[in-house]
C-alpha positions as CSV (number, residue, x, y, z in Angstrom):
1,M,70.7,60.1,145.6
2,K,68.2,57.6,147.0
3,G,67.7,54.2,145.5
4,L,64.3,52.6,144.8
5,R,63.2,49.6,146.8
6,P,62.0,46.5,144.9
7,C,58.4,46.2,146.2
8,S,55.2,44.7,144.9
9,P,51.9,46.8,144.9
10,D,50.6,44.9,148.0
11,G,53.9,45.1,149.8
12,L,54.4,41.4,149.9
13,P,57.5,39.8,148.3
14,Y,57.2,37.5,145.3
15,V,58.3,33.9,146.3
16,G,57.6,30.8,144.3
17,R,57.8,29.0,141.0
18,S,56.9,30.7,137.7
19,M,54.0,29.0,135.8
20,R,55.3,30.5,132.5
21,V,58.9,29.3,132.9
22,P,58.9,25.9,134.6
23,N,62.6,26.0,135.8
24,L,62.4,29.5,137.3
25,V,62.0,30.2,141.0
26,V,61.4,33.8,142.0
27,A,62.4,35.4,145.3
28,T,62.3,39.2,145.1
29,G,60.4,42.3,146.2
30,H,61.3,42.2,149.9
31,A,61.5,46.1,150.0
32,M,63.4,47.1,153.1
33,M,63.0,43.7,154.7
34,G,65.4,41.8,152.6
35,L,68.0,41.1,155.3
36,S,65.3,40.1,157.8
37,L,63.4,37.8,155.4
38,G,66.5,36.5,153.6
39,P,66.9,33.4,155.8
40,V,63.3,32.2,155.6
41,T,63.2,33.0,151.8
42,G,66.4,31.0,151.3
43,K,64.8,28.1,153.1
44,L,61.6,28.3,151.0
45,V,63.6,28.5,147.8
46,G,65.7,25.5,148.8
47,Q,62.6,23.5,149.5
48,L,61.1,24.5,146.1
49,L,64.3,23.5,144.3
50,D,64.5,20.2,146.1
51,G,60.9,19.4,145.1
52,E,59.7,19.5,148.7
53,K,56.4,21.0,149.9
54,P,57.3,24.5,151.3
55,S,57.1,24.7,155.1
56,V,54.6,27.7,154.8
57,A,51.9,28.3,152.3
58,L,53.1,30.5,149.4
59,D,49.7,31.4,148.0
60,L,49.9,35.1,149.0
61,L,53.4,35.4,147.7
62,D,52.7,33.9,144.2
63,P,55.0,35.6,141.7
64,E,52.2,35.7,139.1
65,R,49.4,37.0,141.3
66,Y,49.1,40.1,139.2
67,G,49.7,38.4,135.9
């Protein structure tokens, strides 16, 4: 039995703060790249939680880009 991969319609992960739930930070949808993207995603989530500006632009990874 094969499992499904969490993936967005455009293939990009969801990383960033939710606009609907102010204290929610989302980091999901990495498909088969989770282990490879885990370290940079962790760094970005840490920066968001610390109130820092992320080291890379997160516009394309906006968790609510389809909402």
